[in-house]
N, C-alpha and C positions, 0 to 999 in steps of 0.2 A: 882702358882698352888700348890695344896697340894702334889702332887707327881709326878713321871714321867709317870706313867699311865694316869692320868688327862691331863697332857701336851700332850701326844701323841693324846689323843682323840679331844683335843682342835685343834691341827693341822690337823688332818683327817677331823674333821668337816668343816674345812674351806679349804679343798682341798690343803693343804700345804704339803710339804715333812717334814718328821720327822727330825730334825737335829739329826746328829751322836752322840751328847752329851746327847741325851734323851734316856736313858738306858731302853728299853722295849724288850721283847722276839721278836717281829717282826721288830725289827730295828737292823740289825747285824752291827757290827763294820766294819770300813773299813778294806780292804784287808792288809795283813801284809806288802806288798810292799810299801803301802802309809802310814802305821802307824809309821814307824821308829822303830819298835820292832824286835827283832831277834825271831826266832821260838821258843826258849827257854824262853824268856821273854814275850812273847806274851800272853799265857795263864795265866801267873800269873797276868800280868797287867789287864787282863779282868777280872779276879776274884776279884782284888783288886778295879777296878772302879765299878763293880756291888755292892760290899760291901759299898763302899762309897756311891753310889746312894740311898742304903737303909738307911744308917746312917743319911745321910744329904738329906731327901727326897724331900724337897721343890724344885720346879723347876721354874725359873723365865723366862718368855717369854718377849722379849725385842723388841724394834724397832731399826733400824738402824739409826744413826744419820750420820756417815761416812762410806762409803764401801771402799774407796780407800786405799788399803792396800799397794800400791806401795809407794804413796806420801802423807801420812796422815798428817793432822795439827799437829805440834809438841806441846806437853803438857810437860814442863819441871819439875824437881824436886822443883825447886823454886816456879813454878806456884802452885803446890800441896801443899807445905807448907805454902804459903801465903793465899790460899783460905780454905784448909783443916786443916792446922796447922800440917799436916804430909804427909808422902809419903805413899799411900795406898799400901797394899801387894796384890798380885794378886791370891794367894792361898787360901783366905778365903773371905767371904762376908764383903763387906764394906758398911757401912750404912752411908749415907751423907745426908745432908739436900738439899731440893728443892733449896734454895737460892744458894748454893754450886754447885750443878749440873747446875743450870742456868749459873752461872759465868764461869765454865769450858766450857759449851757449847758456850757461846758467844765469849769466847777466842778462841775456836777452829774455830768457824765461821770466825773470825776476820783473823786469821792467814791463813786459807784456802784461803780467798779472796786475801789477799796479795800474797801469793804463786802464785795464778792463774795470778794475774795481771803482775807479774814478768815474768812468763812464757810467757804470752802473748806478753809484750813489747820486750822481747829477741828476738821473732820470727822477729820483725822488724828492730832490732838492728844488728843481725847477718847476 
């Protein structure tokens, strides 16, 4: 999307909730108790977040590949180095090829299946 406003319209047109990282006036931030900010730093963080959303206005809407945040399939530094040639940083956009994305997804699916098989067999052994 070109900007956060366009992304918010996209979500609304599909009757989806607007994610909290979509910075638009009609989408207030989480309450302080859930944000991890103190009262003193909350307003400063909000101002900074709004500033960054204007500076880096593009908004990427993604599909979920894995939603298991408790037991996600592991992707190790060595995997990133082998597939991407580097370990990506999370505080900036990472442009990778479709081939590399496909390799990472295949690896994650394989490891997720192995993990689920182990958990399944464990129930019979214990």
